[in-house]
N, C-alpha and C positions, 0 to 999 in steps of 0.2 A: 575165241571169247574176247581176247584183248582187241582184236580187230573190230568186233562189234561195238565195244565200249568207245574205241577211238572214233568210229563212224558216228555213233550217237552224239559224242561230245562235239564233233565237227558240225553235225546238223544243228545242234543247239546253238553253237556259236554263230553259225550262219543266220539262224532265225533271229538271234539277238541283234546282229548287225542290221538285218532287214528292218527290225522293229525300230532301232535307233534312227536308221535312214528315213523310215516312214514318219517318225515323230518330228525329225528336223525338217523334212520336206513339206510336212503338213502345216507349218507355221509361216504365215505371211508377215511382212514387216509390221503391219498394224497389230497383229496378234502378239508379236514380240514386244511392241511398245506397250500394249495394255498389260502384258505380263510384268513388265518392269514397273508400271504404275502400281499394280497390286502389291508389289514388294516394297514400294516406297511408303514408309510410315507417314511422312509429312504429307504426301499426296492423299493418302487415305484419310488422314485426320482433316485436312482441308476440304476434301470432298464431303465428308460427313457434316462438317460445319455449314457448308453451302447448301446441302440438301435440307438441313434443319431450318436454315433461314428461309429457304424457298417454301417449305411446308408452313412455316409461321405466316408468311405473306399470303399464301393461298388460303389458309384457314383463318384469316383475320376475322371474318364475320362469326365463325364458330368460337374463336377465342373471346371476343367481346361478349358474345351471348353466354359463354361459360361463366365469365366473371360478372355477368349481369350489368355490363357497362352501357350506358346510353351512348349511342353514336349515330350521328347523321352527317353524311359527307358534306352536305350543303352548309350545315351549321353545327360544327363539331363542339358544342358546348354542353355543359350539364343542364338538366331540365331547369334548375334554379341555381344560379351562381351564388346566391347568398347562403346556400347550404354547404358550400365547399370553400368559399373565400371569405376572408376577413374584410373589414371596412376599408383596409388599405390595399386590397386586391391580392394579397398573398394567401396561399392555401392554409386552411385551418384544420385539415384532416390529411392523413396519409403521410408516408415518408417523404423526406428524411427528418423533418422536424417534429413529426407527430407519430403516434403509434401506427403500426401496420394495420391495414384494413383490406379485406378482400374486395370491397366495393371499388377501391382505387389502389391497387397493389403497388403502383409506381408513382403515386401522388397525382396531383392535378396541376395544370398550367396556371401560373399567376396571371391575373387580369382577365384571361380568357375563360378559365374554368373547365376546359375540356380535360378528359382523362389522358394522362401521358402514355399509358399502355396502349390504349386504342389508337391514339395518333401515331405512335411508334410503329405498330404492326401495319396500319393502313399506309403510313408513309413508306415503309419498306416495300409494300406491295406496289405502290406507284413507281418508286425508283427502279424496281426490278422490271416492271412492265416497260418502262421507257428504255432502259439499257438493253434488255433482251431484244426488244423490237428493233432498236437502232442497230444492234450487232448483227442480227439475222439479215436484215434488208441490206445493210452496207456490205456485208460479206458476199451476198449474192451478186450485188452490183460490182464489187471489186473483182470477184472471180470471173464473171462474164466478160467484163471489159478487159481484164488482163489476158484472158484466153484469146479474145478477138485481136487485141493489139499485138500480142506476141506471135500470132499465127498468120496475120494478114500480109506482112511484108510490103507495105506500100503506104498510100495516102491515108488509109484508115488508121494505121499504126501511128502515123505522125499526128493526126487529129486527136486521137485518144491520149497520146503522150503530152500534147500541148494542153489539153483540158486538165490532165492530171497535174501538170506543173502549175497551171493557172490556179486551180483550187488549193494547191499546197501553199501558194504564196499569199492567200487571202485568209486572214484570221477569222475563225468562226465566232469568236466573242463579239467582234465588231458587227458581224452579220446579225447576231442575236440582238444586240443593242439597237440595231436599226429596225428589225422586224417586230420586236416585242411591242413598242408603242403603236405600230400600224395595226397589229392584230387587236390590241386593246381598244383602240378608237373605232375600228371597224365593227366590232361585236359588243361594244359597251352597252347597247340597249337591251341585249339578250344575254343574260347571265349563263343560261344553259349552253348556248352556242359558244360563249366565250371560254368556258371550261374546256370544251373539246378543241376549240381553235388553239388555245394556248398549249395544251399538251401535244397536239398535232404539230404545231410549229416547232416545239422543242425537239420532238423526235425527228422531224424533217431536217432541222439544222444539223443534228448529230449524224444523220445519214449522209447529207450532202457533203459534209466535211470529214467523213469517216471512212470512205471507200478507197482513197488514193494510195495509202500505204500498201494495202493488200493487192491492189491492181498492179502496182509497180513490181511487187514481189512475184506475182503470178506471171507477169510478162517476162521477167528475167528467167524464170524457170522454163517457160514455154520456148523461149529463144534457144535454150539449150536442148530441150527435148525434141524439138521439131527436126533436128538434124540426126536423130537416132534412126536406126535401121527399121524399126517397126512402124514409125511414122512415114518414112520414105516408101516403104513397101505398101502401106495403106493408100498413099497417094497414087502410086503406080497402078494398082489394081482398080482404081476408081471409086474408093470409098468416099461417100459424101462428107463434105467439110464438117457439117454438124455432128456426124457420128465420130469423126476423128477428134473433134474438140471434147465431146462429152463422154465418149466411150473409150478412147485411147489415151488422151492427155489427162483428163480430169482425175481418173483413178490414181495416176502417178503424182498428183498434187495434194493428196489427202493430208500428208504431214504438215506442210506449210499452212494449209487452211486451218487445221485444228489448232496449231500453235498460234496463229493470228487471232482466232476466236478466243482462246484462253487468255491471251494477253490484252485483247481489245475490250473484253467485258469490264475489267476493273477500271480501265480508262474512261469508259462511258459512265460507269457509276460515279466516279469522281467528277466528271464533267457535268452530269445532271445535278449532283449535289451543289456544285459551285454555281451553276446558273440559277438554280432555285434560291440559293443563298443571296444572290445579287438581285433577286426579284424578277428574274427573267423566265422562271418556270411557271407551272400551272398554279393559279391562285385558288381555283375551285376545288382542288384535290390536295389532300395532305401529302407532304413529301419530307424526306429527311433533311434536305437542304433548307426548306422553308422552316422546319422546326428549329434548326440551328440559328437561322436568322431571327426567329421570334425569341429564342432563348438568350441571344447574345447580350441584351441589356441586363440580364439577371444572373450573369456568371458569378458574381461575387456573393450575392445574397441567396441564390437558389441554384447551386451548381448542378444538382441532379437533372434539372430541366435541360441543361446544355449537354451534359456528358452522356445522356441516353442516346440522342441521335449521333453524336460524335463517335461514341463507342460502336454503334451499329455500323456506321459507314467504315470505320477503321477495321472492324472485324470482317466485314464483307470484302473490302478491297484487299486486305492482307491475305485472306484465304484464297481469293481469286488469283492474286499475283503469285503466291507460293505454288498453287496448283498449276498455273501457267508455266512457271519455271520447271516444274516436274514434268509436265507434258512436253515441253521443248527438249529436255534432256532425254526423255523416253523415246521420242521420235528421231533423235539424232543418232544415226548409225555409228558415229565415231565414239560415242560414249559407251562405257562398260560399267554398268551399275550393279 
C-alpha cells in the first residue's frame, strides 16, 4: 500500500515537472515580452490612452455629427460667423468665458469661427495619419536596407552605409523649407491638388529622413547574426538569399524593430506638429500643429484655444514615449520586471 502511494506521488510529481517544462518551453521571447507588458500598469494605461485617441480620430465624423457641429474640411467655419463671434472677433458663446453649450462644447475659434472640438478631432486624425504612414514606410525601408547592407559583405554594403551617413548629415527641416515653397508654387492654381501635394510632401520628408537610424541598427544586428551557425548552415545547403533574409534573419530582429516603432511614433508626431506650426504642413487639412500656430496670438486672451491642441500633442507623445520605454524594457532579456 505504501509502495502504491509512493508510486502515485512519484507519477504526480513527474507529471507536474512535465507540465512546468511544457509551459516554459511553450513561451517564445515575444510571448514573454507581451506577458511583461500586460503586467506593466504604465504600459497598460498608456495603451488605453493611445487606443482612445485613435478611436477619437477614426470616429471624427461621428463625433461632429453627434454634437451636430457644422464641419467642412475645405472651409472649417461656422455657417454664419456672426452667430458665434462678437464684433471684435472673439467668441460670444461657449466656454471658457460663456456658459457651456452642446452646440460648441469646447468653444469656437476667435476670428475664424470654427468649432474647437471639430478642429481638434480632425487635426488629431491628420496628425495620426501622417505619423503612422511615415512610421510604417520608413520602418519597411530601414529594415530592408539594413538587412541587405548587413548581409551583403561588399560594395552594396558600402553604398548603403554611405547613403545612410549622407542622409544623417542633412537636416530634414532645411529640406522641408526648400520643398514647401516649390510645392506651393507648383500647385497654387489647383487647391485640391495642393492639399494632397502638401500632405504627401510632408509624409515624404519624414520618410526620407526617418529610415536611417533603424537601418544602422538592423545592419549591426545582422552583422552579428550572419556568423551564427544556423545562418552558415543555411548558406552551405544552398538556401536562397531572400529566404535567409526574411525567413531566418528577420524573425530574430522582431525586438529591435518593435522598439524602434514604439520610439519612432512620438518623434514623428512631434515632427509633424512642429512642421505644421512653422507653416510647412498641409494647409487644406486641419492639424494639431496648425491649430497651435493659429492659437499662438491669443494665448493671453483665449488660452483654451491654445491649450487644447498643446494638451492633445503632449498626451499623445507622452503616452507613446512611456509605452515605448515599457516595450523596450519588456523586450530586453536582461531586465527582470
